[in-house]
C-alpha positions in Angstrom: -24.8 154.8 41.7 -21.4 154.9 40.1 -19.2 151.8 40.7 -16.3 153.1 42.9 -14.1 149.7 42.8 -13.3 149.7 38.6 -12.5 153.3 38.8 -8.7 154.1 37.7 -7.2 156.4 40.3 -3.8 158.1 39.2 -0.5 159.5 41.0 -0.6 163.3 41.6 2.7 165.3 41.6 2.8 168.2 44.3 4.0 171.3 41.9 3.1 174.0 44.8 6.2 175.0 47.2 6.0 173.1 50.1 7.8 175.9 52.1 4.6 177.9 51.7 2.6 175.4 53.4 4.5 174.9 56.3 3.8 178.3 57.8 0.3 177.2 57.3 1.0 174.0 59.2 2.3 176.0 61.6 -0.7 178.5 62.1 -2.9 175.4 62.5 -0.8 174.1 65.3 -1.2 177.0 67.2 -4.8 177.3 66.2 -5.7 173.5 67.5 -3.5 174.1 70.6 -6.0 176.8 71.8 -9.5 175.6 70.1 -12.4 174.2 71.6 -11.2 170.8 72.3 -7.7 172.1 74.1 -8.6 174.9 76.0 -12.5 173.8 77.1 -12.5 170.8 77.4 -9.5 169.5 79.0 -9.7 172.6 81.5 -13.5 171.9 82.2 -12.9 170.1 85.2 -10.3 172.1 87.0 -13.4 174.9 87.2 -15.9 172.5 88.4 -15.2 172.9 91.9 -14.6 176.6 92.0 -17.7 177.1 90.1 -19.5 174.9 92.5 -18.1 176.6 95.6 -18.3 180.4 94.0 -22.6 180.1 93.1 -23.4 177.1 95.5 -24.2 174.9 92.2 -24.2 171.3 92.7 -21.4 169.5 90.8 -24.4 168.0 88.4 -25.6 171.4 87.3 -22.0 173.0 86.8 -21.1 169.6 84.5 -24.5 169.6 82.6 -22.6 173.4 81.2 -20.2 170.5 79.7 -22.7 168.4 78.3 -24.5 171.3 76.5 -21.5 172.3 74.9 -20.6 168.7 73.6 -24.3 168.3 72.4 -24.2 172.1 70.6 -20.9 170.7 68.9 -22.3 167.5 67.5 -25.3 169.5 66.2 -22.9 172.3 64.5 -20.3 170.1 63.5 -21.7 168.6 59.9 -22.7 172.8 59.5 -19.1 173.7 59.5 -17.8 171.0 57.4 -20.4 172.3 54.6 -19.2 175.9 55.3 -15.5 175.4 55.1 -16.1 173.6 51.9 -18.5 176.5 50.2 -16.6 179.6 51.9 -12.9 178.3 52.8 -11.9 177.0 56.1 -9.3 180.0 56.7 -12.5 182.5 57.4 -14.9 180.2 59.1 -11.7 179.2 61.6 -10.8 182.9 62.1 -14.3 184.0 62.9 -15.0 180.8 65.0 -11.6 181.4 66.7 -12.3 185.2 67.3 -15.9 184.8 69.0 -14.7 181.7 70.8 -12.1 183.9 72.3 -14.6 186.4 73.5 -17.3 184.0 74.7 -14.6 182.1 76.9 -12.9 185.3 78.2 -16.7 186.5 79.1 -17.0 183.4 81.6 -14.7 185.3 84.1 -17.9 187.8 84.2 -20.1 185.0 85.4 -23.0 185.5 88.0 -24.9 183.4 89.9 -27.7 183.0 87.2 -26.9 179.5 86.2 -29.1 179.9 82.8 -26.4 182.7 81.7 -23.7 179.8 82.3 -25.5 177.3 80.3 -26.0 179.6 77.3 -22.5 180.5 77.2 -21.3 177.0 77.2 -24.1 176.2 74.5 -22.8 178.8 72.1 -19.2 177.6 73.0 -20.0 174.0 71.6 -21.7 175.4 68.5 -18.5 177.6 67.8 -16.3 174.7 69.0 -16.1 172.5 65.3 -15.3 175.8 63.5 -11.9 176.0 65.6 -11.7 171.9 65.6 -9.1 169.7 63.2 -11.7 169.6 60.8 -11.1 172.7 58.9 -7.5 172.9 59.4 -7.4 169.3 58.2 -9.4 170.8 55.3 -7.1 173.5 54.3 -4.0 171.5 55.0 -5.1 168.7 52.6 -5.4 171.0 50.2 -2.2 172.5 50.6 -0.3 169.5 50.4 0.0 165.8 48.6 3.1 164.6 48.3 4.1 165.2 52.3 0.3 165.7 53.4 0.8 162.8 56.2 3.4 164.3 57.7 1.5 168.1 57.5 -1.5 166.7 58.9 0.4 165.0 61.6 2.2 167.8 62.8 -1.3 169.8 62.4 -2.4 167.6 64.8 0.2 168.1 67.7 -1.0 171.3 68.3 -4.5 169.6 70.1 -1.6 166.8 71.4 0.2 169.7 73.1 -2.5 171.3 74.3 -3.5 167.9 76.5 -0.4 167.9 77.9 0.3 171.7 78.8 -3.6 173.2 79.5 -4.2 170.8 82.3 -0.8 172.2 84.3 -1.1 176.2 82.5 -4.9 175.9 83.8 -4.4 175.0 87.3 -1.2 177.5 87.8 -3.6 180.0 86.7 -6.5 179.3 88.9 -4.1 179.1 91.9 -2.4 182.5 91.1 -5.4 184.6 89.6 -8.6 182.9 90.9 -11.2 181.4 88.5 -12.2 184.5 87.1 -9.2 185.7 85.6 -7.7 182.2 84.5 -11.1 182.2 82.0 -10.4 186.1 81.0 -6.4 185.6 80.5 -7.0 182.4 78.5 -9.4 183.6 76.6 -7.4 187.0 75.8 -4.7 184.6 74.8 -7.0 183.2 72.2 -7.6 187.0 70.6 -3.9 188.0 71.3 -1.9 185.0 70.3 -3.9 182.8 68.3 -5.8 184.8 66.0 -3.5 187.4 65.1 -1.0 184.5 64.2 -3.8 182.8 62.2 -4.8 186.0 60.5 -1.1 186.9 59.1 0.2 182.7 58.2 -3.1 181.0 57.6 -3.8 181.1 54.1 -6.0 179.1 51.4 -3.9 177.8 48.3 -3.5 180.3 45.7 -4.5 177.5 43.1 -6.6 175.0 44.3 -6.3 172.0 42.4 -10.0 170.6 42.4 -9.9 169.4 39.0 -6.7 166.9 39.6 -8.0 165.7 43.0 -11.5 164.8 41.2 -9.9 162.6 39.0 -8.0 161.1 41.6 -11.0 160.7 44.2 -13.3 158.4 41.5 -15.2 162.0 41.1 -17.7 161.0 44.0 -20.3 163.9 44.9 -21.3 164.3 48.3 -24.5 161.7 48.3 -22.4 159.1 46.5 -19.2 159.7 48.8 -21.7 159.1 51.9 -23.4 155.7 50.2 -20.0 154.2 49.9 -18.8 151.3 51.5 -15.4 153.2 52.0 -17.1 155.9 54.1 -19.1 153.5 56.3 -16.0 151.4 56.5 -14.0 154.6 58.1 -16.9 155.2 60.1 -17.3 152.1 61.8 -13.3 151.4 62.2 -12.3 154.7 63.9 -15.5 154.6 66.0 -14.4 151.4 67.4 -11.1 152.6 68.2 -11.9 156.3 69.9 -14.6 154.3 72.0 -12.2 151.6 73.1 -9.2 154.0 73.6 -11.3 156.5 75.5 -12.9 154.0 77.6 -9.3 152.8 78.3 -8.0 156.3 79.0 -10.6 157.4 81.8 -10.4 154.1 83.6 -6.7 153.4 83.5 -6.0 154.7 86.7 -8.8 153.1 88.4 -7.8 150.0 86.8 -4.1 150.1 87.6 -5.1 150.9 91.4 -7.5 148.3 91.8 -4.2 145.8 90.7 -2.0 147.4 93.7 -0.6 150.3 91.7 0.2 153.6 93.8 -2.3 156.3 92.6 1.1 158.2 91.4 2.3 155.4 89.7 -1.0 155.2 87.8 -1.0 159.0 87.0 2.5 158.5 85.6 0.9 155.9 83.4 -1.5 158.5 82.3 1.4 160.7 81.5 2.7 158.0 79.3 -0.6 157.8 77.4 -0.2 161.6 76.6 3.3 161.8 75.5 3.3 158.2 73.5 -0.3 160.1 71.6 1.9 163.1 70.7 4.8 160.9 69.4 2.2 158.7 67.8 0.7 161.8 65.6 4.0 163.2 64.4 5.2 159.3 63.6 2.2 158.5 61.8 2.4 161.5 59.6 6.0 160.9 58.7 5.0 157.0 57.9 1.8 158.0 55.6 4.0 159.7 53.2 6.2 156.7 53.0 4.2 153.3 53.6 0.5 152.3 52.2 -2.0 154.4 54.6 -3.9 151.5 55.3 -0.9 149.7 56.3 -0.1 152.4 58.8 -3.7 152.4 60.2 -3.5 148.8 60.7 -0.4 149.1 62.8 -1.6 152.0 65.0 -4.9 149.6 65.4 -2.4 146.6 66.3 -1.0 149.0 68.6 -3.8 149.8 70.7 -5.0 146.2 70.3 -1.8 144.9 71.9 -2.2 147.6 74.9 -5.9 146.0 75.6 -4.7 142.5 75.5 -1.7 143.4 77.9 -4.5 145.1 80.5 -6.7 141.9 79.9 -3.8 139.8 80.9 -3.8 141.4 84.4 -0.5 143.1 83.9 0.2 146.2 86.3 3.4 148.3 86.8 6.0 148.2 83.9 3.1 146.0 82.2 0.9 148.8 82.9 2.8 151.6 81.5 3.4 149.4 78.3 0.1 149.2 78.1 -0.3 152.8 78.2 2.1 153.6 75.9 0.8 151.3 73.3 -2.9 152.4 73.3 -1.7 156.3 73.7 1.0 155.9 70.3 -2.1 153.9 68.4 -4.9 156.5 69.4 -1.9 159.2 68.6 -2.0 157.6 65.0 -5.4 156.9 64.3 -5.9 161.0 64.8 -3.4 161.5 62.3 -4.8 158.6 59.7 -8.3 159.8 59.9 -8.2 163.5 57.9 -5.4 161.5 55.9 -7.7 158.4 54.6 -10.2 161.0 53.9 -8.6 163.0 51.7 -7.0 160.2 49.7 -10.8 158.5 49.3 -13.1 161.4 48.7 -13.2 164.8 46.7 -11.1 167.6 48.4 -13.9 170.1 47.4 -16.0 168.3 49.9 -13.5 167.0 52.4 -15.0 169.5 55.3 -18.0 167.8 55.3 -16.8 164.0 54.9 -14.4 164.7 58.0 -16.7 166.3 59.8 -19.2 162.8 59.8 -15.8 160.8 60.6 -14.8 163.4 62.7 -18.2 162.9 64.9 -16.7 159.3 66.1 -14.4 161.0 68.3 -17.0 162.4 70.7 -19.4 159.8 70.3 -16.8 157.4 71.4 -15.9 159.4 74.0 -19.4 159.8 75.2 -20.2 155.7 74.8 -16.5 154.4 75.7 -16.1 155.3 79.4 -19.9 155.0 80.0 -20.2 151.2 78.6 -16.7 149.8 80.3 -17.7 151.6 83.5 -21.6 150.0 83.3 -19.6 146.4 82.7 -17.3 147.1 86.0 -20.2 148.0 87.9 -22.2 144.8 87.0 -19.2 142.6 87.4 -16.8 144.4 89.5 -14.2 143.4 87.3 -12.9 145.4 84.3 -12.1 141.9 82.5 -15.7 141.8 80.5 -15.5 145.2 79.2 -11.8 144.8 77.9 -12.6 141.3 76.4 -15.0 143.0 74.4 -12.8 145.9 73.7 -10.0 143.2 72.4 -13.1 141.8 70.2 -13.9 144.9 68.8 -10.1 146.1 68.2 -9.7 142.7 65.6 -13.3 144.2 63.8 -11.7 147.5 63.0 -8.7 145.8 62.0 -10.9 143.4 59.5 -12.5 146.8 58.4 -9.6 148.5 57.7 -8.5 145.6 55.6 -11.5 146.0 53.1 -10.4 149.3 52.2 -9.7 149.4 48.4 -6.4 150.8 46.8 -5.7 154.5 46.7 -3.5 157.0 45.0 0.1 156.9 45.6 2.3 160.5 45.4 5.3 161.4 43.8 7.9 164.0 44.9 
């Protein structure tokens, strides 16, 4: 196998007009605002009780649909990455969004047949990765070089904004129109807003820079990239951070109320997490174009580490707010750094597949992190042991990132 550590990496000059790429970024923001993770994942809990009461389904039965969607999304993630590399991200995104919108709107026609509900959610999961950040990041990375960090950071704000707005908008629709109309209108919004915007503004770059990108990414083929140390370092580091952050996020209200904080103040801490997450995505995008990407990743990990340390120290109140802000900011920064680092170390012609592997760490972390933290609480009646393990894991993640070798610098 090729020795990647000895290969010379050369700088690139971005000759493509940046203005044309920013319309693509704007379209991606809209697309990610309406994508699987923003629309379905964020709003699912809002529909759980209405569906249970409407059809006399248990909440466990309703929740199983969400589990099926997550499992089918994980199964199709890598396939989506390969399709984006082979046929182009734009085509994949638009086709996925059209079918996603139709299926989501079709939930308004649900009958008491539980298996139909499961089939629709399983199909939504299959389509989900095609609407996700994976193909969007692949497209944006091929549009930008010198300002790629900022472009990816702005792009990821679509997901962050969806996380803030959809819980409010979804509940508003359910309260005023009922759950059926809420599903129908949300699916229609995907078809009537997101899809037309992407049809017009989402474009493949007219002059893909495959040859120059190949020289700067050490000419790693797909199989060589997956076997490289860099790939596994990124996988391990981002998995640890995803698991820790999502574990803290899910358990933050319970943790703070256990320490005497009111439910309203605990909810405010969670809001600070969401706002800081959005700022982290934008701020990191700007920093990635000005500082070494590895340094930016370490700073984001350090923010999460400090937040966990504050929680471990037993703070609530102002300390709890600060911890939520630091963890939220660090996670927002990490989600922007992940596609950027992937684009630096690996050939852009296989970006979709490579990033799809790394992106899987997000749902895997979400599945394991909260569960393990609650397991620790159930055993000890305290979050302290789980937080101590989180702190140690964050230090390991920082040490892993420090192992990354040098990468190319871009000139304006």
